[in-house]
C-alpha positions in Angstrom: 15.9 -12.5 -13.4 13.4 -12.2 -10.6 12.5 -15.3 -8.8 8.8 -16.5 -9.1 7.5 -18.4 -6.1 4.4 -19.7 -7.9 4.7 -23.0 -9.8 1.6 -22.5 -11.9 3.2 -19.7 -14.0 6.3 -20.1 -16.1 8.4 -18.1 -18.4 7.0 -20.2 -21.3 3.5 -18.9 -20.4 4.8 -15.4 -20.6 6.2 -15.9 -24.1 2.9 -17.3 -25.2 1.1 -14.3 -23.9 3.5 -12.0 -25.7 2.7 -13.7 -29.0 -1.0 -13.8 -28.5 -1.4 -10.2 -27.5 1.3 -8.6 -29.8 -1.5 -7.2 -32.0 -2.9 -5.3 -28.9 0.3 -3.5 -28.0 -0.6 -0.2 -29.6 -4.1 -0.3 -28.0 -2.7 -1.0 -24.5 0.2 1.4 -24.6 0.7 3.3 -21.4 0.5 7.2 -21.5 3.8 7.6 -19.6 3.9 11.4 -20.0 0.6 11.6 -18.0 1.3 9.2 -15.2 5.1 9.4 -14.7 7.4 12.1 -13.5 8.8 14.2 -16.4 11.6 12.7 -18.6 11.1 9.2 -17.2 13.1 6.7 -19.3 12.1 3.0 -19.0 13.5 -0.4 -19.8 11.5 -1.2 -22.9 11.9 -5.0 -22.3 9.7 -4.8 -19.2 6.0 -5.4 -20.1 3.6 -2.5 -19.5 0.3 -2.9 -17.6 -2.3 -4.0 -20.2 0.2 -5.5 -22.6 -0.8 -9.1 -21.7 -4.5 -8.7 -21.9 -4.9 -5.9 -24.5 -6.5 -3.5 -22.0 -6.0 0.2 -22.4 -4.5 1.1 -19.0 -6.4 3.8 -17.1 -9.6 3.0 -19.0 -10.6 -0.6 -18.4 -10.8 -2.0 -14.9 -8.4 -4.9 -14.5 -9.9 -8.1 -13.0 -7.8 -9.8 -10.3 -6.7 -12.6 -12.6 -5.4 -10.1 -15.2 -3.6 -8.1 -12.5 -2.2 -11.2 -10.8 -1.0 -12.6 -14.2 0.7 -9.3 -15.0 2.5 -9.1 -11.6 3.8 -12.7 -11.9 5.1 -12.0 -15.3 6.7 -8.8 -14.2 8.7 -10.7 -11.6 9.7 -13.1 -14.4 11.1 -10.2 -16.5 12.7 -7.9 -13.9 15.6 -8.7 -11.6 14.2 -6.0 -9.3 11.0 -7.9 -8.5 10.2 -11.2 -6.7 6.7 -12.4 -5.9 5.3 -14.9 -3.6 1.8 -16.2 -2.8 1.1 -15.7 0.9 -2.5 -16.9 1.1 -5.8 -17.7 -0.6 -9.2 -16.1 -0.4 -12.5 -17.8 0.3 -12.9 -18.1 -3.5 -9.4 -19.6 -3.7 -7.9 -16.6 -5.4 -4.2 -16.1 -4.6 -2.9 -13.2 -2.4 0.4 -12.0 -3.7 3.2 -9.9 -2.1 5.9 -8.4 -4.4 9.3 -7.4 -3.1 10.8 -4.7 -5.2 14.4 -3.7 -4.5 17.9 -3.7 -6.2 19.2 -7.0 -7.5 21.9 -6.9 -4.8 19.4 -6.5 -2.0 17.4 -9.5 -3.4 20.5 -11.6 -2.8 20.3 -10.9 0.9 16.6 -10.2 1.4 16.1 -12.5 4.3 19.3 -11.2 5.9 17.8 -7.6 5.6 14.5 -8.7 7.1 16.1 -10.6 10.0 18.5 -7.7 10.8 15.6 -5.3 10.8 13.6 -7.5 13.3 16.7 -7.9 15.5 17.3 -4.2 15.6 13.7 -3.1 16.4 13.5 -5.7 19.2 16.9 -4.6 20.6 18.8 -7.8 19.9 21.3 -6.2 17.5 22.5 -3.0 15.9 23.5 -4.6 12.6 20.6 -3.0 10.8 21.8 0.5 11.3 25.5 -0.2 11.5 25.3 -1.7 8.0 22.9 1.0 6.7 20.2 -1.5 5.7 17.3 -0.5 3.5 14.0 1.1 4.8 11.1 -1.3 4.5 7.8 0.0 3.0 4.6 -1.9 2.5 2.1 -0.5 -0.1 -1.4 -2.0 0.3 -4.2 -1.4 -2.2 -8.0 -2.0 -2.5 -9.0 -3.8 0.7 -12.5 -2.6 -0.5 -12.9 -4.4 -3.9 -14.9 -1.7 -5.6 -12.3 1.0 -4.8 -10.8 0.1 -8.1 -8.4 2.9 -8.7 -6.2 1.8 -5.8 -5.7 -1.8 -7.1 -5.1 -0.6 -10.6 -2.5 1.9 -9.3 -0.5 -1.0 -7.9 0.2 -2.1 -11.4 1.6 1.3 -12.3 3.7 1.5 -9.1 5.2 -2.0 -9.7 5.9 -1.3 -13.4 7.5 2.1 -12.7 9.8 0.7 -10.0 10.7 -2.3 -12.2 11.3 -0.4 -15.4 12.4 3.2 -14.6 16.0 4.0 -15.5 16.1 7.2 -13.4 18.9 7.8 -10.9 16.2 8.4 -8.2 14.7 5.0 -8.7 18.1 3.4 -8.8 18.9 5.1 -5.5 15.5 4.2 -4.1 16.0 0.5 -4.8 19.4 0.5 -3.3 18.1 1.9 -0.1 14.5 0.5 0.2 12.7 -2.8 0.1 9.2 -2.0 -1.2 6.6 -4.6 -0.5 3.5 -4.3 -2.8 0.3 -6.0 -1.8 -1.6 -5.3 -5.1 -5.1 -6.2 -4.1 -6.1 -7.0 -0.5 -9.5 -8.2 -1.4 -9.3 -10.2 -4.7 -12.9 -11.6 -4.5 -14.6 -8.2 -4.2 -12.1 -6.6 -6.7 -13.1 -9.1 -9.3 -16.8 -8.5 -8.8 -16.3 -4.7 -9.1 -14.2 -4.9 -12.2 -16.7 -7.1 -13.9 -19.5 -4.7 -13.0 -17.7 -1.7 -14.2 -16.5 -3.2 -17.5 -19.8 -4.8 -18.4 -21.5 -1.4 -18.1 -18.9 0.7 -19.9 -20.3 3.0 -22.6 -18.7 3.7 -25.9 -19.9 7.3 -25.4 -19.1 8.1 -21.8 -21.5 9.7 -19.3 -20.4 11.1 -16.1 -23.9 11.2 -14.6 -23.7 9.5 -11.2 -27.2 8.1 -11.7 -25.9 5.8 -14.5 -26.0 2.1 -13.8 -22.2 1.8 -14.1 -21.8 3.8 -10.9 -24.5 1.9 -9.0 -23.6 -1.7 -8.4 -26.3 -4.3 -7.7 -26.4 -5.8 -4.2 -24.1 -6.7 -2.5 -21.5 -4.7 -4.6 -17.8 -5.3 -4.8 -16.8 -3.6 -1.5 -16.8 -6.8 0.5 -15.2 -10.2 0.4 -16.9 -13.5 -0.5 -19.1 -13.6 2.7 -19.8 -9.8 2.4 -17.5 -8.7 5.1 -15.6 -5.4 5.2 -12.0 -6.7 5.3 -10.7 -3.3 6.4 -12.3 -4.0 9.8 -10.8 -7.5 10.1 -7.2 -6.8 10.8 -7.8 -7.1 14.6 -10.7 -9.8 14.6 -8.8 -11.8 12.0 -11.8 -14.0 11.1 -11.1 -14.4 7.4 -8.3 -16.2 5.5 -7.3 -13.0 3.8 -6.6 -11.3 7.1 -5.0 -14.3 8.8 -2.5 -14.7 5.9 -1.8 -10.9 5.8 -1.1 -10.7 9.5 1.4 -13.5 9.2 3.1 -11.7 6.3 3.0 -8.3 8.1 4.7 -9.7 11.2 7.2 -11.5 9.1 8.5 -8.1 8.0 7.3 -5.5 10.5 7.8 -2.7 7.9 8.6 0.9 8.8 5.7 2.3 6.9 2.4 0.7 5.7 0.0 2.4 3.3 -3.7 1.7 2.9 -5.1 3.0 -0.4 -8.9 3.6 -0.6 -11.7 5.5 -2.3 -14.2 7.6 -0.5 -17.3 9.6 -1.5 -17.4 10.7 -5.2 -17.9 14.4 -4.2 -14.5 14.5 -2.4 -11.0 15.3 -3.4 -8.1 13.3 -1.9 -7.2 12.6 1.7 -4.0 11.6 3.4 -3.3 11.2 7.1 -2.5 12.3 9.9 -6.3 12.8 10.2 -8.1 14.1 13.3 -5.5 14.8 16.0 -7.9 14.2 18.9 -9.0 10.8 17.7 -5.8 8.7 17.9 -5.8 5.5 19.9 -4.2 6.4 23.3 -2.0 3.3 23.0 -0.3 4.8 19.9 2.9 6.7 20.8 2.8 10.4 20.2 5.8 10.2 17.9 3.7 8.3 15.5 1.4 11.3 14.7 4.5 13.5 14.3 6.1 11.2 11.8 2.8 10.8 9.9 2.7 14.6 9.7 6.2 14.7 8.3 5.4 12.1 5.7 2.3 14.2 4.9 4.5 17.0 3.7 5.9 14.8 1.0 2.3 13.8 -0.1 1.3 17.5 -0.2 4.2 18.5 -2.3 3.7 15.7 -4.8 0.0 16.3 -5.1 0.6 20.0 -5.5 3.0 19.3 -8.4 0.2 17.5 -10.4 -2.5 19.9 -9.4 -4.6 17.6 -7.2 -6.6 19.1 -4.3 -6.5 17.3 -0.9 -7.2 17.5 2.8 -5.4 15.8 5.7 -6.6 16.7 9.2 -10.3 16.0 9.4 -12.9 13.3 8.7 -10.8 10.2 9.5 -9.2 9.0 12.7 -6.7 6.5 14.0 -8.7 5.0 16.9 -9.9 1.5 16.0 -6.9 -0.9 15.7 -8.7 -3.2 13.3 -8.2 -1.1 10.1 -5.3 -1.4 7.7 -4.0 2.1 8.5 -4.3 1.7 12.3 -3.3 -1.9 12.9 0.3 -0.9 12.0 0.2 2.0 14.5 -0.3 -0.6 17.3 2.6 -2.7 16.0 5.5 -0.3 15.7 4.9 0.8 12.1 3.5 4.1 10.7 0.2 3.4 9.0 -1.1 5.8 6.4 -4.6 6.0 5.0 -5.1 7.4 1.5 -8.6 8.2 0.2 -9.3 9.1 -3.4 -12.8 10.3 -4.5 -14.8 7.4 -5.8 -14.5 6.1 -9.3 -16.4 3.1 -10.6 -16.3 3.9 -14.3 -14.1 5.9 -16.6 -15.4 9.4 -15.9 -17.6 11.0 -13.3 -19.0 14.5 -12.9 -18.9 15.9 -9.3 -18.8 19.0 -7.1 -15.1 19.4 -7.9 -15.5 19.0 -11.7 -14.9 16.1 -13.9 -13.0 13.1 -12.4 -11.4 10.3 -14.5 -10.3 6.8 -13.7 -6.9 7.7 -15.0 -6.6 10.7 -12.7 -7.6 8.6 -9.7 -5.0 6.1 -10.5 -2.4 8.8 -10.9 -3.2 10.2 -7.5 -2.6 6.8 -5.8 0.5 6.3 -7.8 1.8 9.8 -6.9 1.4 9.2 -3.1 2.9 5.8 -3.4 6.1 7.4 -4.7 5.9 10.2 -2.1 5.6 7.6 0.6 8.8 6.0 -0.6 10.5 9.3 -0.9 9.4 10.4 2.6 10.4 7.1 4.2 13.8 7.3 2.6 14.3 10.8 3.9 13.1 9.8 7.4 14.8 6.5 7.6 16.9 7.3 10.7 13.9 8.6 12.5 11.8 5.6 11.5 14.5 3.3 12.8 14.7 5.2 16.1 10.9 5.2 16.4 10.5 1.4 15.9 13.3 0.6 18.4 12.0 3.0 21.0 8.5 1.6 20.5 9.7 -1.7 22.0 12.4 -0.3 24.2 9.9 1.7 26.3 7.7 -1.3 27.0 9.4 -2.5 30.3 9.0 1.0 31.8 5.4 1.2 30.7 4.7 -2.2 32.2 6.3 -1.1 35.4 4.1 2.0 35.6 1.0 0.1 34.6 -1.3 -1.1 37.4 -2.2 -4.2 35.4 0.6 -6.7 34.9 -1.3 -9.4 33.0 -4.6 -11.1 32.4 -6.0 -14.5 33.2 -8.9 -15.9 31.1 -10.8 -19.2 30.7 -14.0 -20.9 29.7 -15.0 -24.1 31.4 -16.8 -26.7 29.2 -15.9 -24.6 26.1 -12.7 -25.7 24.5 -13.7 -24.7 21.0 -14.3 -21.1 22.1 -11.0 -21.0 23.9 -9.3 -22.5 20.8 -10.6 -19.6 18.7 -9.4 -17.0 21.3 -6.0 -18.6 21.4 -5.9 -18.6 17.6 -6.5 -14.8 17.8 -3.7 -14.3 20.2 -1.4 -16.3 17.9 -2.3 -14.2 14.9 -1.2 -11.1 16.8 2.1 -12.6 18.1 0.8 -12.5 21.7 2.5 -15.0 24.0 0.1 -17.0 26.1 1.0 -19.4 29.0 -1.0 -22.1 30.7 -2.2 -21.3 34.2 0.0 -23.1 36.7 -2.4 -23.4 39.7 -6.0 -22.6 40.8 -6.6 -19.0 41.5 -9.4 -16.7 42.5 -9.3 -13.0 41.3 -12.1 -10.5 41.6 -14.7 -13.1 42.6 -13.7 -15.2 39.5 -12.2 -18.7 39.9 -9.8 -20.0 37.3 -8.5 -23.6 36.9 -5.4 -24.8 35.1 -7.7 -27.2 33.2 -9.4 -24.5 31.3 -7.6 -21.2 31.9 -4.6 -19.3 30.5 -2.4 -16.3 31.3 -1.2 -13.4 29.2 1.6 -11.4 30.7 1.8 -7.7 29.9 5.6 -7.8 29.9 6.1 -8.8 26.3 6.7 -6.9 23.0 2.9 -6.8 22.2 2.1 -4.9 25.4 0.3 -2.1 23.7 -1.8 -4.4 21.6 -2.6 -6.6 24.5 -3.9 -3.6 26.5 -6.0 -2.6 23.5 -7.6 -6.1 23.3 -8.2 -6.6 27.0 -8.9 -3.3 28.6 -12.3 -1.8 29.3 -12.4 1.9 28.4 -15.3 4.3 29.3 -13.5 7.6 29.3 -12.4 9.3 26.1 -10.8 12.5 24.9 -13.3 12.8 22.1 -16.9 11.5 21.7 -16.8 11.2 17.9 -15.7 7.9 16.4 -15.2 6.9 12.7 -15.7 3.3 13.7 -16.5 1.5 17.0 -15.4 2.9 20.3 -14.5 -0.5 22.0 -13.5 -4.0 21.1 -12.6 -5.7 24.5 -12.0 -9.2 23.2 -12.6 -11.4 26.3 -16.0 -9.7 26.5 -16.7 -10.4 22.9 -16.0 -14.1 23.5 -17.9 -14.0 26.8 -14.9 -15.4 28.6 -14.3 -15.3 32.3 -11.3 -13.0 32.7 -9.6 -10.8 35.3 -6.6 -8.4 35.5 -3.6 -9.3 37.6 -2.0 -6.4 39.4 1.1 -8.0 40.8 4.2 -9.0 38.8 5.0 -11.6 41.4 1.6 -13.1 41.0 2.0 -13.2 37.2 5.4 -15.1 37.7 3.8 -17.5 40.2 0.8 -18.3 38.0 2.7 -18.5 34.7 3.0 -22.1 33.4 4.4 -23.4 30.2 4.2 -21.4 26.9 1.2 -22.4 24.7 2.0 -23.4 21.2 -1.0 -22.9 19.1 -2.4 -26.0 17.5 -5.7 -27.7 16.7 -7.8 -28.5 19.8 -7.2 -31.9 21.5 -9.6 -34.6 20.2 -12.6 -35.4 22.4 -13.8 -38.8 23.6 -16.8 -40.6 25.1 -16.3 -40.7 28.8 -17.8 -43.9 30.2 -17.5 -45.8 26.9 -20.3 -47.4 25.0 -23.8 -47.0 26.6 -27.0 -49.0 26.3 -28.9 -45.9 27.5 -27.5 -43.0 25.6 -25.0 -40.1 25.5 -25.0 -36.6 26.9 -23.2 -33.4 25.8 -23.0 -30.1 27.7 -24.9 -27.3 25.9 -22.2 -24.8 26.5 -19.9 -26.1 23.7 -19.5 -23.5 21.0 -19.6 -26.1 18.2 -22.8 -27.5 19.6 -24.9 -26.6 16.5 -22.5 -28.2 14.0 -22.5 -31.3 16.2 -26.3 -31.5 16.3 -26.4 -31.1 12.6 -23.9 -33.9 12.0 -25.9 -36.2 14.3 -29.1 -35.4 12.6 -27.5 -36.0 9.2 -27.2 -39.6 10.4 -31.0 -39.7 10.9 -30.6 -39.8 14.7 -33.1 -38.2 17.1 -31.4 -35.5 19.2 -33.1 -34.1 22.3 -32.4 -31.0 24.3 -33.0 -30.7 28.0 -35.1 -27.8 29.3 -34.3 -28.5 33.0 -31.1 -29.0 35.0 -30.2 -32.5 36.2 -27.4 -34.5 37.7 -26.6 -38.1 36.5 -24.0 -40.7 37.4 -21.3 -41.6 34.9 -18.2 -43.7 35.2 -16.2 -40.8 36.5 -18.8 -39.8 39.1 -21.8 -37.6 39.1 -22.0 -34.9 36.4 -24.4 -31.9 36.5 -26.0 -30.7 33.3 -27.8 -27.3 32.6 -30.7 -26.6 30.3 -29.6 -26.9 26.7 -27.7 -30.2 27.3 -28.0 -32.6 24.4 -29.1 -36.3 24.7 -28.9 -39.0 22.1 -30.7 -42.2 23.0 -29.0 -45.5 22.1 -32.3 -47.2 21.3 -35.3 -46.7 18.9 -33.0 -45.0 16.3 -32.3 -45.6 12.7 -28.8 -46.9 13.7 -27.8 -49.7 16.0 -26.3 -48.9 19.4 -22.9 -49.9 18.1 -23.2 -47.7 15.1 -24.4 -44.8 17.3 -21.4 -45.2 19.5 -19.0 -45.2 16.5 -20.7 -42.2 15.0 -20.4 -40.1 18.2 -16.8 -41.3 18.8 -15.9 -39.8 15.4 -17.7 -36.6 16.1 -16.2 -36.2 19.6 -12.7 -36.8 18.2 -13.1 -34.3 15.3 -14.9 -31.6 17.3 -12.8 -31.8 20.4 -15.8 -32.4 22.7 -16.5 -35.0 25.3 -19.7 -37.0 25.3 -20.8 -38.8 28.5 -22.0 -42.4 28.1 -24.7 -42.8 30.9 -25.4 -45.9 32.9 -29.0 -45.2 33.6 -31.9 -42.9 32.6 -32.7 -42.3 36.3 -31.2 -39.2 37.8 -30.6 -38.6 41.5 -31.4 -35.0 41.0 -33.6 -33.2 38.4 -35.5 -34.6 35.5 -34.9 -38.2 34.3 -33.8 -38.7 30.7 -37.2 -39.9 29.6 -38.9 -36.8 31.0 -41.1 -34.5 28.9 -38.4 -31.9 29.6 -36.3 -33.7 27.0 -37.5 -32.1 23.8 -36.8 -33.7 20.4 -35.1 -31.2 18.1 -36.5 -30.9 14.5 -33.7 -30.7 12.0 -33.4 -27.0 10.9 -34.5 -26.2 7.4 -33.3 -22.6 7.1 -34.4 -19.9 4.7 -32.7 -16.4 4.7 -33.7 -13.3 2.9 -30.6 -11.7 1.3 -30.7 -9.1 -1.4 -31.6 -5.5 -2.3 -33.2 -4.0 0.8 -31.2 -6.0 3.3 -27.9 -5.2 4.9 -25.2 -7.2 3.1 -23.0 -7.0 6.3 -25.8 -8.5 8.4 -26.7 -11.2 5.8 -23.0 -12.0 5.3 -22.3 -12.5 9.0 -25.2 -15.0 9.2 -24.2 -16.7 6.0 -20.6 -17.0 7.2 -21.7 -18.2 10.7 -23.9 -21.0 9.3 -22.0 -22.0 6.1 -18.4 -21.5 7.0 -18.1 -21.9 10.8 -20.9 -24.5 11.5 -21.3 -26.1 8.0 -25.1 -25.8 8.2 -27.0 -25.3 4.9 -29.0 -22.2 4.4 -31.2 -21.3 1.3 -30.8 -17.6 0.5 -33.5 -15.8 -1.6 -34.1 -12.2 -2.7 -36.8 -10.2 -0.8 -39.0 -10.1 -3.9 -38.9 -14.0 -4.0 -40.5 -14.5 -0.7 -44.1 -14.1 -1.8 -43.5 -16.9 -4.4 -41.7 -19.2 -2.0 -43.5 -22.1 -0.2 -42.5 -21.3 3.4 -43.7 -24.7 4.5 -40.5 -26.2 2.9 -38.7 -24.5 5.8 -39.1 -24.3 9.6 -36.8 -21.3 10.2 -36.8 -17.9 8.4 -34.1 -15.4 9.1 -34.5 -11.7 8.3 -31.2 -9.8 8.5 -31.0 -6.1 9.3 -32.6 -4.2 6.4 -35.3 -1.9 5.0 -38.2 -4.1 4.1 -41.2 -2.9 2.1 -43.4 -6.0 1.7 -47.2 -5.6 1.5 -50.1 -7.0 3.5 -50.1 -10.2 1.5 -46.6 -11.1 2.6 -47.7 -10.3 6.2 -50.6 -12.8 5.9 -48.3 -15.4 4.3 -45.8 -15.1 7.2 -48.6 -15.2 9.8 -50.1 -18.4 8.4 -46.7 -20.0 8.4 -45.9 -18.8 11.9 -49.1 -20.1 13.4 -48.3 -23.6 12.1 -45.0 -23.6 14.1 -42.5 -21.6 12.1 -39.6 -19.8 13.8 -38.7 -16.3 12.5 -35.5 -14.6 13.6 -35.5 -10.9 12.9 -32.4 -8.6 13.3 -32.4 -4.9 13.9 -34.2 -3.1 11.0 -36.2 -6.2 10.1 -38.1 -5.6 13.4 -39.4 -2.2 12.1 -41.4 -4.0 9.3 -42.6 -6.7 11.8 -43.7 -4.0 14.2 -45.4 -1.9 11.5 -47.5 -4.9 10.5 -48.2 -5.8 14.1 -46.5 -9.2 14.0 -44.4 -8.2 17.1 -45.0 -6.0 20.1 -42.0 -3.7 20.0 -42.1 0.1 20.2 -39.2 2.5 19.8 -38.2 5.0 22.5 -38.3 8.5 21.2 -35.2 10.7 21.5 -35.6 13.7 23.8 -36.3 17.0 21.9 -33.3 19.4 21.8 -33.8 22.5 24.0 -34.8 25.2 21.5 -33.9 28.0 23.9 -30.2 27.1 23.6 -28.1 28.9 21.0 -25.3 26.7 19.6 -22.6 27.3 17.0 -23.8 26.2 13.6 -20.6 24.5 12.6 -20.8 22.2 15.6 -24.2 20.7 14.7 -22.7 17.6 13.0 -20.5 16.7 15.9 -23.4 17.3 18.3 -25.5 14.7 16.5 -22.6 12.3 16.2 -21.9 12.5 19.9 -25.4 11.0 20.5 -24.7 8.1 18.1 -24.1 4.7 19.6 -20.8 3.9 17.9 -20.1 0.4 19.0 -20.4 0.0 22.8 -20.3 -3.0 25.1 -23.2 -3.3 27.5 -24.1 -5.6 30.4 -27.1 -7.8 29.7 -29.2 -9.7 32.2 -30.2 -13.2 31.0 -32.5 -15.9 32.1 -30.3 -19.1 31.9 -33.5 -21.3 31.9 -34.7 -19.8 28.6 -34.0 -21.6 25.3 -32.4 -18.5 23.9 -29.8 -18.6 26.6 -29.1 -22.3 26.8 -25.4 -23.0 27.4 -24.6 -19.5 28.7 -23.0 -19.6 32.1 -24.1 -17.1 34.7 -27.0 -14.5 34.8 -25.2 -11.7 32.9 -23.3 -11.4 29.7 -21.6 -8.7 27.5 -23.7 -7.4 24.6 -22.6 -5.3 21.7 -24.6 -2.5 20.2 -23.8 -0.2 17.3 -27.1 1.2 16.3 -29.3 4.0 17.7 -32.5 2.1 17.9 -33.8 1.7 21.4 -37.0 -0.1 22.2 -39.4 -0.1 25.1 -39.8 -3.3 27.2 -43.3 -4.7 26.5 -45.4 -7.9 26.5 -45.2 -10.7 29.0 -42.4 -10.8 31.7 -41.3 -14.0 29.9 -40.8 -12.3 26.5 -37.5 -10.7 27.2 -34.8 -13.4 27.7 -32.0 -10.9 27.3 -32.4 -7.4 28.8 -29.9 -4.5 28.8 -29.3 -3.9 32.5 -29.9 -1.1 34.9 -26.2 0.0 34.9 -25.4 -1.1 31.4 -22.0 0.4 30.3 -19.1 -2.1 30.4 -16.8 -0.5 27.8 -17.0 2.1 25.1 -18.5 5.6 24.7 -22.2 6.1 25.7 -23.6 9.6 26.2 -25.4 10.3 29.4 -28.6 10.7 27.4 -28.3 7.3 25.8 -27.2 5.7 29.1 -30.6 6.7 30.6 -32.6 5.7 27.5 -31.0 2.3 27.1 -31.2 0.8 30.5 -33.8 -1.9 31.1 -34.6 -2.2 27.4 -34.8 -5.4 25.4 -31.8 -6.8 23.5 -33.8 -9.9 22.6 -37.6 -10.1 22.5 -40.0 -12.9 21.7 -43.5 -12.8 20.3 -45.7 -15.9 20.0 -47.9 -16.3 16.9 -50.0 -19.4 17.4 -47.6 -22.4 17.4 -44.7 -20.3 16.1 -42.3 -17.8 17.5 -40.7 -14.5 16.3 -37.3 -13.8 18.0 -36.3 -10.2 17.6 -32.7 -9.0 18.2 -32.5 -5.2 18.6 -28.7 -5.2 17.9 -26.4 -7.3 15.9 -25.4 -10.6 17.7 -23.0 -11.6 15.0 -21.0 -8.4 14.7 -18.0 -8.9 12.4 -17.9 -12.6 13.3 -15.8 -12.1 16.4 -18.7 -11.8 18.9 -18.5 -15.5 19.9 -20.6 -14.7 23.0 -23.7 -13.3 21.5 -23.7 -15.3 18.2 -24.4 -18.3 20.5 -27.7 -16.5 21.4 -28.4 -16.2 17.7 -27.7 -19.9 17.1 -29.9 -20.8 20.1 -32.7 -18.8 18.4 -32.3 -20.8 15.3 -31.9 -24.3 16.9 -34.0 -23.9 20.1 -36.5 -21.2 19.0 -39.1 -24.0 18.4 -38.9 -25.1 22.0 -40.4 -21.8 23.2 -44.0 -22.4 24.3 
């Protein structure tokens, strides 16, 4: 019997389900002759997909709980299958990984895994000497509404568990197949519910039908409306963090990533665009992917399915499920099936059915296994050489390591160290003070990453700045330099000797050290540096105790028990007197917050400062507790809204009320002091404009992102005007079939730019220095306008830091606003022309966004 690593399910439960659903067996019976290879005989004691819930397989869309229940029971009935829970989603749904192999291999599964890891890292040859199995990871439905993939995982698992064929017996003797049935359970459940609740008795294939058009936000994304297929590298969500741990636990030879694409397509499998492969990926990877592609082509030809394989998709961004493995010694393979939300859909290539889409995914799942078995020796050699070549590559590389740090920002450093930990990157403490490239680093707040380690290629991908590319077309972003995203001080080290000299003890990732109150209890009050990343959560916690919090708009120096300490604009002050709590209670409250948040407060001895404003100065502004309203619904970008929701709700634990756009007119805005408009396509009328204007003039703060500014500008609430694109020279004659690439080459596909900031402005409180990295992934460029004080963040004269930016766009974008302010009476509109919260890993610029929310009311 297969072992079940999930205590909530038992064999007794399985028997109960068999009894309850016995009457549905005929209805749920699987059409094996359609799905399976010819003459497939199965073990009739193994339950079919649909047998537990009475669903007709290939017709109804399974919900995640139905799918998970089936997989757990499959493991209970088959000695070829084990299952374990490896994580939980935001909505507390389990993430499962099935291991499918022969009963004999199950008895030594961990031995196989360890021998595999020892072999690929050059520690042993046992893996090949003993002819160990090839390891294949099949991953389905990272986009929840790409339902055919997740439903195909049921068929794949059942076939491998039940088939009596000699081929499957041979396969299971020689392969360990890891099945990740649904990578995004929360979105998958939303999509299944939508599709099933709109199923017709008399089917229509008309794509205009409601069944094919989900309501906002749809099932593609996870709980916070993030695209998890872009989160393998940023690793900001529990699904991705757990999956990375499971992936590195195995380091499989081949990883598949099963998707759906546009409904007027056929089927795609990699290698994809040959010119658009990440330069850190070894060339052999593309060749092996091509060889595996021949198995897919043969299998799809056998069932009469059309396909394409060398265009449309690339392997550049290391944050996707098919490319992350490429940067980590595996062969990642993307599969894209034409979109199917219902049971049948009419398209350019004829009638498509849900069952056919499932069969395509099932077919290439088997061809992947077949190909991996055939190429086992080459795959073993490739993985071993991937790591064996690293010492020579490090020797040839001008950069031998990186040092990074963030003074006064332990929380941000903690998040960066957490990211390194997820990717198996070894980090060391800095042993001594060092200055590199005009940057000073201290052992108190700095760390070192040596290039000479197994994750060399991935380290280079995360740390390097790249501005030159073989191709100017990108399926996703063109750059993701992580220290810039976090706005860390960092520098490359070009000497191996220097790396050795600076390398201190290895860092073991753990929770940040607790903070304290330096100077102890104070009769005057307590100060906190405004640079702390968790500042906003701290302010909210203090205000929840009915304490008045003030923010400094000037710099000052003040004596504390440890000496004089300098504070920049944005520092936080909590007075010990004239509060709802007693001085003793305030001290106890702040002690608890300091300990939990890992920050240091300073207990001050006097309100008199030797330099700068005193603590009772007008420059100490009381902060009103934020009452936040956000528009989120049809017409807004779910990605943009989700990033904001995640930032406020998950990361900072700050409440936000979300309403649909059509609710705004009926909402009393005076119940709130902050309104957030995510990126979107707004179509409110003049009455809403007047409603907003009245609220703004009474002191409201409106934060508008990207497309929201189009509506604000159209209704003359802000003073922003777009820059026009230059007209194409009509005297040139260009090849017609290059027109699409010509347009795409002028697209800003995720680029890092240098921004100039005014550190005295409330939007920039807590940001060190006068420049910072900015991320832009849209084509909208605005003219600088208004007062010279209205642009606290400006894209600089020579803006490109990393990524692809055409010469035309480089000229258009310099000296243009990234953040622009408009005063409306006593209120303020803060416009961001790009996304400051991009995919949740831009810790640098999402501080600008949080400053807009918390300090926007300080703008006069």
